[in-house]
N, C-alpha and C positions, 0 to 999 in steps of 0.2 A: 102548227101542227096534226092537230084534233081534225079544223077542218080540211087535212092535206090526206090523211089520213085515213079519216072515220073510225079512229079506235083511241082509248085513251089509259090507262095504269094509276093509280094515284098509291104510291107508299110511301108511307109514310109509319114512324114507330109508338104514336100513340094507340091508345086504344080506340077500337074501331068507333065503337058508338057517341058523336056528339066531339067526335078530332077533327081533324083543320084537316083530314081527306073527305069528310063528310061534306063540309065547306066548296072547297074542290071542287068537286065531283056534282055540285050541286048548281055552281056557277057555269063550270064548263057546260053541263046538260043544259043548262037556260039558254047559253049564250050559241051552242053548237047546235044544236037540236038536231035538224036535217041534214046536217054533214053527218050524224053519230050512224057508222052500222052495227055497232054494238053496245050496250046498257058500258057504261063509266064503271070498271073494275075498281077494288080497293084493297089493299093489301096491306095490313095494320098489326099492328099490336092485339092481343087479345082482350075481351071485357073483362078487363080482374087491375084491381088495385097494380100498379106497378111493381112490378119483385122486387127483391132484393138483389143487391149486384152480383151474388151470385149464380142465381138463376134466371139472369136478366137474358142471355144467348137462348132461350126457351122462348119468351118470351116475345123478343123482336122477330120483326118479318126473316126470313132466311133466304136464300136464293133458293131455294128449291118451289118455294109457296109465289116468288113473283115470277119465276119461269111459268111455273101452270095457272097462274094468272092470264097471264102473254099467251098462254095456248090454247084456254079457253077466248078469249077476244077475237082470236085472231082465226077461232074455227066457228065462231058465233055465225 
């Protein structure tokens, strides 16, 4: 899909730093570097300890953050 579109957005619930999305983005960049038309974007939880369940919704990536990232990648 990345080779076909030239773009990639990785979304996951863990923190940004040292999260699985960082590894996916690095692997995709290594394998598809010459096919990419924009940097691999990551939409993640914030770089804080995972919060209590009652405030978890503010921590997790939401639709607005995902769509903003997709718009940035498409506009690149």
